[in-house]
C-alpha positions in Angstrom: 212.6 160.7 191.0 210.5 162.4 193.9 208.1 165.0 192.7 207.6 168.0 194.7 205.4 169.1 196.1 204.6 165.6 196.9 201.0 165.6 195.6 202.1 166.5 192.0 202.3 163.4 189.9 205.1 162.8 187.3 202.7 161.4 185.0 199.2 162.3 184.2 196.2 161.0 181.9 194.8 163.1 179.3 190.9 163.4 180.2 190.1 163.4 176.4 191.9 160.7 174.7 193.5 158.6 177.7 197.1 159.0 176.8 199.5 158.9 179.8 202.2 161.7 179.4 204.8 163.5 181.8 202.8 166.1 183.7 205.2 168.7 182.3 204.1 167.9 178.9 200.4 168.3 179.5 197.9 171.3 180.1 196.1 171.8 183.1 192.1 171.7 182.6 189.8 173.4 185.1 186.2 172.5 184.6 185.2 176.0 186.0 187.1 177.8 183.4 189.4 179.6 185.9 192.7 177.9 186.1 194.2 180.7 187.7 192.3 180.7 190.9 194.0 177.8 192.3 192.9 177.6 195.8 192.4 173.9 196.7 191.6 172.7 193.4 192.6 169.4 191.7 193.0 170.0 187.9 192.5 167.3 185.5 194.9 167.3 182.4 194.8 167.5 178.7 197.7 166.3 176.2 198.9 169.2 173.8 197.0 167.8 170.7 193.6 167.6 172.6 194.2 170.8 174.4 194.4 172.5 170.9 191.2 171.1 169.7 189.3 172.4 173.2 186.9 175.2 172.4 187.8 178.5 174.2 184.4 179.6 174.2 182.7 180.8 177.5 181.2 178.0 179.4 179.5 179.4 182.4 177.1 177.0 183.7 177.9 174.0 181.4 179.0 171.9 184.2 175.8 172.6 186.2 173.8 171.9 183.0 175.3 168.7 182.5 174.5 167.5 186.0 171.0 168.8 185.8 170.2 166.5 182.8 171.0 163.7 184.8 172.7 160.3 184.2 171.6 157.1 182.5 170.1 158.6 179.3 170.8 157.3 175.9 172.7 159.5 173.5 169.4 160.7 171.7 167.7 161.7 175.0 170.7 163.5 176.3 171.2 165.5 173.1 167.4 166.4 172.8 167.5 167.7 176.5 170.8 169.2 176.2 169.8 171.3 173.0 166.3 172.2 174.7 168.0 173.5 177.7 170.8 175.5 175.8 167.8 176.8 173.7 166.0 178.0 176.6 169.2 179.6 178.1 170.0 181.4 175.0 166.5 182.9 174.7 166.7 184.0 178.4 170.0 185.8 177.5 168.6 187.4 174.4 165.5 188.5 176.2 167.8 190.4 179.0 169.7 192.2 176.2 166.9 193.7 174.5 165.4 197.0 175.3 161.9 197.9 174.8 
């Protein structure tokens, strides 16, 4: 069966668990958090069970933060840097919300 439009695959792979499934049974995942703005984006996909486990919390800046942390870190170093960076950003946001 030929898919239409031609760039649309019949099967996709869940980015969380690696399961191959029909595209119609998958959920689109937009790493930028705005799947409704479809302009020239390539979406990744999640199977329904993995999609149900996905946090719906705002994630503004998460992708940029992950890139800033760098590659090649062991798990302990990555977690330490991530927690420090998230803590810094939270304190910045809390500081902007206070009125003196």
